[in-house]
C-alpha positions as CSV (number, residue, x, y, z in Angstrom):
1,M,-12.4,16.8,6.0
2,G,-9.3,15.2,4.6
3,T,-8.5,12.4,2.2
4,T,-10.3,9.1,3.0
5,F,-8.7,5.7,3.1
6,M,-11.6,4.6,0.5
7,E,-10.1,7.1,-2.1
8,I,-6.6,5.6,-1.8
9,Y,-8.0,2.1,-2.0
10,T,-10.2,2.4,-4.9
11,D,-8.1,5.2,-6.9
12,W,-4.7,4.1,-6.3
13,M,-4.4,0.7,-4.9
14,L,-6.9,-1.5,-6.5
15,P,-5.9,-0.5,-10.2
16,V,-2.5,-1.9,-9.7
17,I,-3.4,-5.0,-7.8
18,N,-4.3,-7.8,-10.1
19,D,-5.5,-10.6,-7.7
20,Y,-8.6,-12.5,-8.4
21,K,-9.0,-13.2,-4.6
22,L,-9.3,-9.7,-3.8
23,D,-11.6,-9.0,-7.2
24,N,-14.0,-11.7,-5.9
25,L,-13.9,-10.3,-2.5
26,Y,-14.7,-6.7,-3.9
27,I,-17.7,-8.2,-5.5
28,A,-18.6,-9.9,-2.5
29,N,-18.2,-7.3,0.0
30,R,-16.3,-4.4,-0.5
31,D,-16.4,-3.5,3.5
32,V,-14.5,-6.6,4.1
33,L,-12.1,-6.0,1.4
34,F,-11.3,-2.5,2.6
35,K,-10.9,-3.6,6.2
36,F,-8.3,-6.1,5.1
37,L,-6.6,-3.3,3.0
38,Q,-6.5,-0.9,5.8
39,G,-4.0,-2.9,7.7
40,F,-1.4,-2.6,4.8
41,L,-2.3,1.1,4.5
42,K,-1.8,1.8,8.2
43,N,1.3,-0.6,8.4
44,G,3.1,1.6,5.5
45,L,2.3,5.0,6.9
46,T,5.5,4.8,9.1
47,D,7.6,4.2,6.1
48,F,6.8,7.7,4.4
49,D,8.0,11.0,6.1
50,C,5.3,13.3,4.7
51,L,5.4,16.8,5.1
52,K,1.8,16.8,6.4
53,P,1.1,14.5,9.3
54,L,-0.5,11.4,8.5
55,T,-3.0,11.4,11.4
56,Y,-6.3,9.8,10.7
57,Q,-9.5,9.3,12.4
58,E,-12.6,7.1,12.1
59,I,-15.7,9.2,11.1
60,D,-19.4,8.5,10.0
61,I,-19.8,9.2,6.4
62,F,-23.3,9.2,4.8
63,D,-23.0,7.1,1.6
64,E,-25.4,8.5,-1.1
65,E,-25.5,5.2,-3.0
66,T,-26.8,3.2,-0.2
67,G,-28.5,5.9,1.9
68,F,-26.7,4.5,5.0
69,T,-24.1,6.0,7.3
70,E,-20.8,4.1,7.4
71,K,-17.6,4.4,9.4
72,Q,-14.5,5.4,7.5
73,F,-11.0,6.2,8.2
74,V,-10.1,9.7,7.1
75,F,-6.7,11.5,7.3
76,D,-6.9,14.8,9.1
77,Y,-5.5,16.7,5.9
78,E,-6.3,16.6,2.2
79,L,-3.2,14.8,0.7
80,D,-2.1,15.9,-2.8
81,D,-1.7,13.1,-5.6
82,D,2.1,12.4,-4.8
83,E,1.3,11.8,-1.2
84,K,-1.7,9.5,-2.2
85,K,0.5,7.6,-4.7
86,I,3.3,7.0,-2.3
87,I,1.2,5.9,0.4
88,A,-0.7,3.5,-2.1
89,E,2.9,2.1,-3.3
90,I,4.0,1.5,0.1
91,A,0.5,-0.4,1.0
92,V,0.9,-2.3,-2.2
93,S,4.2,-3.5,-1.7
94,K,3.3,-4.6,2.0
95,Y,0.4,-6.5,0.4
96,F,2.9,-8.1,-2.1
97,K,5.6,-8.9,0.7
98,R,2.7,-10.8,2.7
99,L,1.8,-12.6,-0.6
100,I,5.3,-13.9,-1.1
101,Q,6.1,-14.8,2.5
102,D,2.8,-16.7,2.5
103,V,4.2,-18.9,-0.2
104,K,7.4,-19.3,1.3
105,A,5.9,-20.3,4.5
106,R,3.9,-23.1,2.8
107,M,6.6,-24.5,1.0
108,P,7.4,-28.1,2.1
109,Y,10.9,-29.2,2.9
110,M,12.7,-30.1,-0.4
111,S,16.2,-31.3,-1.1
112,Q,18.2,-29.1,-3.3
113,R,18.1,-31.3,-6.0
114,E,14.2,-31.2,-5.8
115,F,14.1,-27.4,-5.4
116,K,16.0,-27.2,-8.5
117,K,13.9,-29.8,-10.4
118,E,10.7,-28.2,-9.2
119,A,11.8,-24.8,-10.5
120,T,10.6,-23.0,-7.4
121,A,13.8,-21.2,-6.8
122,P,13.7,-19.0,-9.8
123,V,9.9,-18.2,-8.9
124,M,10.9,-17.1,-5.5
125,K,13.8,-15.2,-6.7
126,E,11.8,-13.4,-9.2
127,N,9.2,-12.4,-6.4
128,D,11.8,-11.3,-4.4
129,S,13.2,-9.0,-7.2
130,W,9.7,-7.9,-7.8
131,Y,9.1,-6.8,-4.3
132,N,12.6,-5.1,-4.3
133,N,11.2,-3.2,-7.4
134,L,8.1,-2.1,-5.7
135,V,10.3,-0.9,-2.6
136,S,12.9,1.0,-4.9
137,E,9.9,2.5,-6.9
138,Y,8.2,4.1,-3.7
139,M,11.5,5.1,-2.4
140,E,12.5,6.8,-5.6
141,D,9.1,8.7,-5.6
142,I,9.8,9.5,-1.8
143,A,13.0,11.2,-3.0
144,N,11.3,12.9,-5.7
145,Y,8.7,14.3,-3.2
146,N,11.4,15.5,-1.1
147,M,13.3,17.2,-3.8
148,K,10.0,18.9,-4.9
149,H,9.3,20.2,-1.6
150,I,13.0,20.8,-0.3
151,E,12.5,24.2,0.8
152,E,9.6,23.0,3.2
153,L,11.8,20.3,4.9
154,P,12.9,21.4,8.2
155,Y,16.2,20.0,8.0
156,W,17.1,21.3,4.7
157,K,15.2,25.0,4.5
158,D,18.3,26.6,6.1
159,L,20.6,25.4,3.3
160,V,18.5,26.3,0.3
């Protein structure tokens, strides 16, 4: 059995997301939270050209804490820490992108004067900057991952 989505949620995504809504959802119903995060994780898989296929399947797993069998998504391969980190960083950036898009979509029409007065522009600019930093961070990690495994890359192995 490979790496579970649950492991990526609990060990790699949730520790870096500071959102009271997700914290409350985690307390109220973990399954709903994980179903919500699943969309961001799946959406981000195409952004990472991993050496291992990022294929996954839904399987039944027995939960020893509850005594029930639950369905979980599991990758077909065991991912190393670098791969888990990159996948989590991409998913977190997708989540943050949704948050800032949501704020922009709900902004009422304002004249330029009101926009500056309300100091909304600097906040939106800061959010865009933070999102860009998240993306550049995972892109740097992908580049480091590729350099670490350069001999395994199909398009570089003949040159090394």
